A tleap script that builds the chain and sets N, CA, C and O, in Angstrom:
source leaprc.protein.ff14SB
mol = sequence {
  NMET TYR PHE ASP ASP HIE PRO PRO PRO HIE
  PHE HIE ALA PHE TYR SER GLY ALA GLU GLY
  GLN ILE GLY ILE ASP PRO ILE GLN VAL LEU
  HIE GLY ASN LEU PRO ASP ARG VAL VAL SER
  MET VAL VAL GLU TRP ALA ALA LEU HIE GLN
  TYR GLU LEU LYS GLU ASP TRP GLU LEU ALA
  ARG ALA ASP ARG LYS PRO HIE LYS ILE PRO
  PRO LEU CARG
}
set mol.1.N position { -84.455 -56.348 -31.283 }
set mol.1.CA position { -85.705 -55.879 -31.919 }
set mol.1.C position { -86.864 -56.142 -31.000 }
set mol.1.O position { -86.888 -57.119 -30.252 }
set mol.2.N position { -87.830 -55.244 -31.073 }
set mol.2.CA position { -89.069 -55.376 -30.325 }
set mol.2.C position { -90.194 -55.596 -31.312 }
set mol.2.O position { -90.232 -54.993 -32.384 }
set mol.3.N position { -91.135 -56.496 -30.920 }
set mol.3.CA position { -92.251 -56.876 -31.767 }
set mol.3.C position { -93.109 -55.683 -32.187 }
set mol.3.O position { -93.571 -55.607 -33.325 }
set mol.4.N position { -93.309 -54.770 -31.267 }
set mol.4.CA position { -94.238 -53.649 -31.537 }
set mol.4.C position { -93.491 -52.330 -31.793 }
set mol.4.O position { -94.036 -51.247 -31.575 }
set mol.5.N position { -92.225 -52.438 -32.265 }
set mol.5.CA position { -91.420 -51.219 -32.438 }
set mol.5.C position { -91.897 -50.413 -33.701 }
set mol.5.O position { -92.570 -50.930 -34.592 }
set mol.6.N position { -91.520 -49.198 -33.700 }
set mol.6.CA position { -91.929 -48.225 -34.743 }
set mol.6.C position { -90.923 -48.248 -35.894 }
set mol.6.O position { -89.785 -48.676 -35.704 }
set mol.7.N position { -91.329 -47.789 -37.097 }
set mol.7.CA position { -90.430 -47.609 -38.189 }
set mol.7.C position { -89.534 -46.424 -37.872 }
set mol.7.O position { -89.901 -45.638 -36.998 }
set mol.8.N position { -88.389 -46.234 -38.516 }
set mol.8.CA position { -87.897 -47.073 -39.560 }
set mol.8.C position { -87.289 -48.376 -39.013 }
set mol.8.O position { -87.041 -48.471 -37.811 }
set mol.9.N position { -87.046 -49.379 -39.867 }
set mol.9.CA position { -86.432 -50.601 -39.403 }
set mol.9.C position { -85.148 -50.365 -38.655 }
set mol.9.O position { -84.237 -49.708 -39.158 }
set mol.10.N position { -85.075 -50.895 -37.463 }
set mol.10.CA position { -83.859 -50.672 -36.637 }
set mol.10.C position { -83.747 -51.760 -35.579 }
set mol.10.O position { -84.669 -52.558 -35.406 }
set mol.11.N position { -82.663 -51.796 -34.897 }
set mol.11.CA position { -82.501 -52.653 -33.733 }
set mol.11.C position { -81.823 -51.877 -32.610 }
set mol.11.O position { -81.236 -50.822 -32.851 }
set mol.12.N position { -81.897 -52.373 -31.429 }
set mol.12.CA position { -81.301 -51.769 -30.268 }
set mol.12.C position { -80.039 -52.480 -29.883 }
set mol.12.O position { -79.996 -53.710 -29.900 }
set mol.13.N position { -78.983 -51.727 -29.526 }
set mol.13.CA position { -77.740 -52.331 -29.005 }
set mol.13.C position { -77.502 -51.728 -27.654 }
set mol.13.O position { -77.719 -50.543 -27.403 }
set mol.14.N position { -77.036 -52.622 -26.783 }
set mol.14.CA position { -76.778 -52.243 -25.386 }
set mol.14.C position { -75.351 -52.563 -25.021 }
set mol.14.O position { -74.830 -53.615 -25.391 }
set mol.15.N position { -74.711 -51.656 -24.290 }
set mol.15.CA position { -73.345 -51.894 -23.822 }
set mol.15.C position { -73.096 -51.121 -22.535 }
set mol.15.O position { -73.142 -49.891 -22.535 }
set mol.16.N position { -72.841 -51.804 -21.473 }
set mol.16.CA position { -72.438 -51.210 -20.257 }
set mol.16.C position { -73.331 -50.026 -19.798 }
set mol.16.O position { -72.820 -48.976 -19.409 }
set mol.17.N position { -74.610 -50.204 -19.847 }
set mol.17.CA position { -75.545 -49.179 -19.468 }
set mol.17.C position { -75.895 -48.209 -20.495 }
set mol.17.O position { -76.768 -47.370 -20.273 }
set mol.18.N position { -75.240 -48.267 -21.664 }
set mol.18.CA position { -75.552 -47.321 -22.774 }
set mol.18.C position { -76.427 -48.134 -23.807 }
set mol.18.O position { -76.412 -49.364 -23.862 }
set mol.19.N position { -77.166 -47.348 -24.592 }
set mol.19.CA position { -78.056 -47.935 -25.572 }
set mol.19.C position { -77.957 -47.119 -26.836 }
set mol.19.O position { -77.734 -45.909 -26.799 }
set mol.20.N position { -78.129 -47.812 -27.982 }
set mol.20.CA position { -78.197 -47.140 -29.241 }
set mol.20.C position { -79.308 -47.782 -30.089 }
set mol.20.O position { -79.580 -48.976 -29.966 }
set mol.21.N position { -79.934 -46.984 -30.937 }
set mol.21.CA position { -80.873 -47.505 -31.938 }
set mol.21.C position { -80.137 -47.403 -33.278 }
set mol.21.O position { -79.682 -46.324 -33.657 }
set mol.22.N position { -80.023 -48.502 -33.976 }
set mol.22.CA position { -79.255 -48.580 -35.170 }
set mol.22.C position { -80.198 -48.884 -36.379 }
set mol.22.O position { -80.871 -49.914 -36.403 }
set mol.23.N position { -80.225 -47.983 -37.356 }
set mol.23.CA position { -81.057 -48.161 -38.552 }
set mol.23.C position { -80.471 -49.352 -39.401 }
set mol.23.O position { -79.257 -49.555 -39.439 }
set mol.24.N position { -81.327 -50.084 -40.038 }
set mol.24.CA position { -80.909 -51.233 -40.838 }
set mol.24.C position { -80.620 -50.907 -42.271 }
set mol.24.O position { -79.694 -51.472 -42.853 }
set mol.25.N position { -81.373 -50.020 -42.860 }
set mol.25.CA position { -81.152 -49.661 -44.283 }
set mol.25.C position { -81.550 -48.226 -44.534 }
set mol.25.O position { -82.722 -47.939 -44.778 }
set mol.26.N position { -80.589 -47.320 -44.477 }
set mol.26.CA position { -79.131 -47.607 -44.339 }
set mol.26.C position { -78.750 -47.853 -42.932 }
set mol.26.O position { -79.488 -47.494 -42.015 }
set mol.27.N position { -77.577 -48.477 -42.721 }
set mol.27.CA position { -77.006 -48.752 -41.450 }
set mol.27.C position { -76.508 -47.463 -40.937 }
set mol.27.O position { -75.611 -46.861 -41.527 }
set mol.28.N position { -77.086 -46.994 -39.805 }
set mol.28.CA position { -76.707 -45.714 -39.173 }
set mol.28.C position { -77.196 -45.627 -37.781 }
set mol.28.O position { -78.192 -46.259 -37.429 }
set mol.29.N position { -76.522 -44.858 -36.968 }
set mol.29.CA position { -76.993 -44.618 -35.589 }
set mol.29.C position { -78.159 -43.635 -35.686 }
set mol.29.O position { -78.018 -42.528 -36.207 }
set mol.30.N position { -79.321 -44.069 -35.168 }
set mol.30.CA position { -80.497 -43.191 -35.108 }
set mol.30.C position { -80.520 -42.388 -33.798 }
set mol.30.O position { -80.766 -41.181 -33.806 }
set mol.31.N position { -80.270 -43.051 -32.708 }
set mol.31.CA position { -80.274 -42.421 -31.387 }
set mol.31.C position { -79.324 -43.218 -30.500 }
set mol.31.O position { -78.974 -44.366 -30.771 }
set mol.32.N position { -78.927 -42.537 -29.420 }
set mol.32.CA position { -78.214 -43.316 -28.409 }
set mol.32.C position { -76.908 -42.662 -27.933 }
set mol.32.O position { -76.503 -41.592 -28.385 }
set mol.33.N position { -76.303 -43.348 -27.029 }
set mol.33.CA position { -75.096 -42.881 -26.444 }
set mol.33.C position { -74.041 -43.921 -26.296 }
set mol.33.O position { -73.319 -43.951 -25.300 }
set mol.34.N position { -73.939 -44.793 -27.296 }
set mol.34.CA position { -72.907 -45.819 -27.296 }
set mol.34.C position { -71.513 -45.237 -27.524 }
set mol.34.O position { -71.362 -44.299 -28.308 }
set mol.35.N position { -70.503 -45.770 -26.861 }
set mol.35.CA position { -69.135 -45.304 -27.137 }
set mol.35.C position { -68.764 -45.539 -28.640 }
set mol.35.O position { -69.230 -46.481 -29.281 }
set mol.36.N position { -67.908 -44.633 -29.152 }
set mol.36.CA position { -67.513 -44.748 -30.588 }
set mol.36.C position { -66.991 -46.119 -30.958 }
set mol.36.O position { -67.314 -46.614 -32.037 }
set mol.37.N position { -66.194 -46.758 -30.107 }
set mol.37.CA position { -65.620 -48.059 -30.373 }
set mol.37.C position { -66.692 -49.069 -30.511 }
set mol.37.O position { -66.620 -49.941 -31.377 }
set mol.38.N position { -67.729 -48.978 -29.647 }
set mol.38.CA position { -68.834 -49.938 -29.686 }
set mol.38.C position { -69.644 -49.695 -30.940 }
set mol.38.O position { -70.064 -50.648 -31.597 }
set mol.39.N position { -69.873 -48.445 -31.285 }
set mol.39.CA position { -70.631 -48.137 -32.515 }
set mol.39.C position { -69.913 -48.758 -33.734 }
set mol.39.O position { -70.575 -49.342 -34.592 }
set mol.40.N position { -68.616 -48.647 -33.823 }
set mol.40.CA position { -67.916 -49.203 -34.957 }
set mol.40.C position { -68.064 -50.707 -35.063 }
set mol.40.O position { -68.168 -51.240 -36.168 }
set mol.41.N position { -68.076 -51.419 -33.909 }
set mol.41.CA position { -68.238 -52.869 -33.919 }
set mol.41.C position { -69.693 -53.210 -34.273 }
set mol.41.O position { -69.934 -54.153 -35.028 }
set mol.42.N position { -70.660 -52.459 -33.741 }
set mol.42.CA position { -72.069 -52.761 -34.102 }
set mol.42.C position { -72.360 -52.500 -35.565 }
set mol.42.O position { -73.065 -53.272 -36.214 }
set mol.43.N position { -71.815 -51.407 -36.085 }
set mol.43.CA position { -71.995 -51.134 -37.531 }
set mol.43.C position { -71.330 -52.193 -38.400 }
set mol.43.O position { -71.892 -52.576 -39.426 }
set mol.44.N position { -70.172 -52.668 -38.028 }
set mol.44.CA position { -69.505 -53.785 -38.727 }
set mol.44.C position { -70.356 -55.028 -38.714 }
set mol.44.O position { -70.545 -55.665 -39.749 }
set mol.45.N position { -70.874 -55.382 -37.550 }
set mol.45.CA position { -71.745 -56.502 -37.439 }
set mol.45.C position { -72.987 -56.356 -38.289 }
set mol.45.O position { -73.371 -57.290 -38.994 }
set mol.46.N position { -73.619 -55.203 -38.231 }
set mol.46.CA position { -74.838 -54.958 -38.975 }
set mol.46.C position { -74.593 -55.097 -40.520 }
set mol.46.O position { -75.416 -55.632 -41.263 }
set mol.47.N position { -73.439 -54.594 -40.930 }
set mol.47.CA position { -73.128 -54.715 -42.384 }
set mol.47.C position { -72.973 -56.156 -42.825 }
set mol.47.O position { -73.351 -56.515 -43.940 }
set mol.48.N position { -72.425 -56.967 -41.965 }
set mol.48.CA position { -72.271 -58.384 -42.269 }
set mol.48.C position { -73.625 -59.086 -42.284 }
set mol.48.O position { -73.781 -60.092 -42.977 }
set mol.49.N position { -74.607 -58.584 -41.539 }
set mol.49.CA position { -75.895 -59.267 -41.362 }
set mol.49.C position { -77.077 -58.441 -41.790 }
set mol.49.O position { -78.179 -58.641 -41.278 }
set mol.50.N position { -76.891 -57.526 -42.704 }
set mol.50.CA position { -77.957 -56.609 -43.075 }
set mol.50.C position { -79.129 -57.362 -43.622 }
set mol.50.O position { -80.264 -57.033 -43.280 }
set mol.51.N position { -78.919 -58.374 -44.470 }
set mol.51.CA position { -80.038 -59.110 -45.047 }
set mol.51.C position { -80.845 -59.760 -43.965 }
set mol.51.O position { -82.071 -59.653 -43.941 }
set mol.52.N position { -80.144 -60.455 -43.037 }
set mol.52.CA position { -80.827 -61.165 -41.955 }
set mol.52.C position { -81.571 -60.185 -41.050 }
set mol.52.O position { -82.662 -60.505 -40.578 }
set mol.53.N position { -81.013 -59.007 -40.797 }
set mol.53.CA position { -81.653 -57.978 -40.001 }
set mol.53.C position { -82.999 -57.499 -40.619 }
set mol.53.O position { -84.006 -57.295 -39.942 }
set mol.54.N position { -82.924 -57.340 -41.944 }
set mol.54.CA position { -84.188 -56.942 -42.697 }
set mol.54.C position { -85.222 -58.010 -42.523 }
set mol.54.O position { -86.384 -57.710 -42.249 }
set mol.55.N position { -84.822 -59.276 -42.677 }
set mol.55.CA position { -85.747 -60.370 -42.573 }
set mol.55.C position { -86.324 -60.418 -41.138 }
set mol.55.O position { -87.532 -60.576 -40.962 }
set mol.56.N position { -85.449 -60.282 -40.111 }
set mol.56.CA position { -85.931 -60.345 -38.763 }
set mol.56.C position { -86.909 -59.171 -38.442 }
set mol.56.O position { -87.886 -59.338 -37.711 }
set mol.57.N position { -86.599 -57.972 -39.025 }
set mol.57.CA position { -87.543 -56.855 -38.807 }
set mol.57.C position { -88.909 -57.246 -39.319 }
set mol.57.O position { -89.899 -57.028 -38.620 }
set mol.58.N position { -89.010 -57.808 -40.495 }
set mol.58.CA position { -90.311 -58.211 -41.049 }
set mol.58.C position { -90.964 -59.277 -40.221 }
set mol.58.O position { -92.176 -59.229 -40.007 }
set mol.59.N position { -90.210 -60.240 -39.746 }
set mol.59.CA position { -90.782 -61.280 -38.858 }
set mol.59.C position { -91.318 -60.657 -37.563 }
set mol.59.O position { -92.425 -61.000 -37.150 }
set mol.60.N position { -90.597 -59.783 -36.928 }
set mol.60.CA position { -91.008 -59.157 -35.712 }
set mol.60.C position { -92.293 -58.289 -35.908 }
set mol.60.O position { -93.204 -58.278 -35.080 }
set mol.61.N position { -92.299 -57.595 -37.014 }
set mol.61.CA position { -93.523 -56.755 -37.352 }
set mol.61.C position { -94.722 -57.671 -37.581 }
set mol.61.O position { -95.854 -57.233 -37.378 }
set mol.62.N position { -94.528 -58.889 -37.984 }
set mol.62.CA position { -95.621 -59.819 -38.211 }
set mol.62.C position { -95.902 -60.700 -36.970 }
set mol.62.O position { -96.595 -61.716 -37.032 }
set mol.63.N position { -95.334 -60.255 -35.867 }
set mol.63.CA position { -95.512 -61.003 -34.604 }
set mol.63.C position { -95.003 -62.440 -34.670 }
set mol.63.O position { -95.573 -63.355 -34.075 }
set mol.64.N position { -93.921 -62.604 -35.406 }
set mol.64.CA position { -93.258 -63.898 -35.492 }
set mol.64.C position { -91.891 -63.808 -34.895 }
set mol.64.O position { -91.290 -62.734 -34.867 }
set mol.65.N position { -91.380 -64.933 -34.408 }
set mol.65.CA position { -90.094 -64.955 -33.747 }
set mol.65.C position { -88.958 -64.679 -34.703 }
set mol.65.O position { -88.872 -65.376 -35.714 }
set mol.66.N position { -88.078 -63.719 -34.472 }
set mol.66.CA position { -86.947 -63.467 -35.402 }
set mol.66.C position { -85.924 -64.610 -35.268 }
set mol.66.O position { -85.889 -65.310 -34.257 }
set mol.67.N position { -85.116 -64.778 -36.282 }
set mol.67.CA position { -84.045 -65.756 -36.238 }
set mol.67.C position { -82.891 -65.194 -35.406 }
set mol.67.O position { -82.748 -63.978 -35.279 }
set mol.68.N position { -82.081 -66.073 -34.849 }
set mol.68.CA position { -80.876 -65.682 -34.122 }
set mol.68.C position { -79.811 -65.339 -35.152 }
set mol.68.O position { -79.676 -66.022 -36.167 }
set mol.69.N position { -79.069 -64.298 -34.892 }
set mol.69.CA position { -77.969 -63.880 -35.740 }
set mol.69.C position { -76.715 -63.947 -34.935 }
set mol.69.O position { -76.653 -63.389 -33.839 }
set mol.70.N position { -75.653 -64.652 -35.473 }
set mol.70.CA position { -74.443 -64.856 -34.731 }
set mol.70.C position { -73.747 -63.508 -34.385 }
set mol.70.O position { -73.862 -62.536 -35.131 }
set mol.71.N position { -73.050 -63.473 -33.280 }
set mol.71.CA position { -72.315 -62.308 -32.885 }
set mol.71.C position { -71.100 -62.080 -33.761 }
set mol.71.O position { -70.699 -62.944 -34.542 }
set mol.72.N position { -70.515 -60.879 -33.612 }
set mol.72.CA position { -69.252 -60.511 -34.282 }
set mol.72.C position { -68.178 -61.292 -33.640 }
set mol.72.O position { -68.105 -61.343 -32.412 }
set mol.73.N position { -67.339 -61.905 -34.409 }
set mol.73.CA position { -66.179 -62.670 -33.861 }
set mol.73.C position { -64.864 -62.034 -34.226 }
set mol.73.O position { -63.807 -62.542 -33.851 }
savepdb mol mol.pdb
quit
């Protein structure tokens, strides 16, 4: 997430030179060129942490440091 990013609430995912913007509510790919396998893992992770992602979006928009969210295991 970027502190000065634009709505709708989203985060950026990077993989091997590819990038995607993923919406938080609803969880969906907004833009990008991530491989399908990576998209499925990112969406799974986002679903597990949707509440935390919403909180972090609000923190970032208020110029406050977002909390760390654990990776998919």
